[in-house]
C-alpha positions in Angstrom: -0.1 -0.1 0.0 2.9 2.4 0.7 3.8 2.4 -3.1 0.2 3.6 -3.8 0.4 6.4 -1.2 3.6 7.4 -2.7 2.2 7.6 -6.2 -0.7 9.6 -5.0 1.6 12.0 -2.9 4.2 12.5 -5.8 1.4 13.0 -8.4 0.0 15.9 -6.4 3.2 17.8 -6.1 3.7 16.6 -2.4 1.0 18.9 -1.1 -1.5 16.1 -0.1 -1.6 15.2 3.5 -2.8 12.0 5.0 -6.3 13.0 5.0 -6.6 13.7 1.3 -4.5 10.7 0.4 -6.9 8.5 2.4 -9.7 9.8 0.1 -7.7 9.4 -3.0 -7.0 5.8 -2.1 -10.6 5.2 -1.8 -11.6 6.8 -4.9 -8.7 5.8 -7.3 -7.8 2.4 -6.0 -10.9 1.3 -4.0 -9.1 0.9 -0.7 -10.8 2.0 2.2 -8.3 2.5 5.1 -8.2 4.3 8.4 -6.6 7.8 8.4 -4.4 6.9 11.3 -2.7 3.9 9.3 -2.2 6.3 6.3 -0.5 8.6 8.7 1.6 5.9 10.3 2.7 4.6 6.7 3.5 8.1 5.6 5.6 8.8 8.7 7.4 5.4 8.2 8.4 6.2 4.5 9.4 9.8 5.9 6.8 11.7 3.4 5.6 13.9 6.5 7.3 15.6 9.2 
């Protein structure tokens, strides 16, 4: 799932936060995931500070 998060993050000029990425995951890939999990994965991959 982290690869899909990075695709969304990079395609949107690195301005999307975890809330918008959560919505995009559901709309684009059909993945319904908790926003806390998205935040954890983004922190693990160093895409947020």
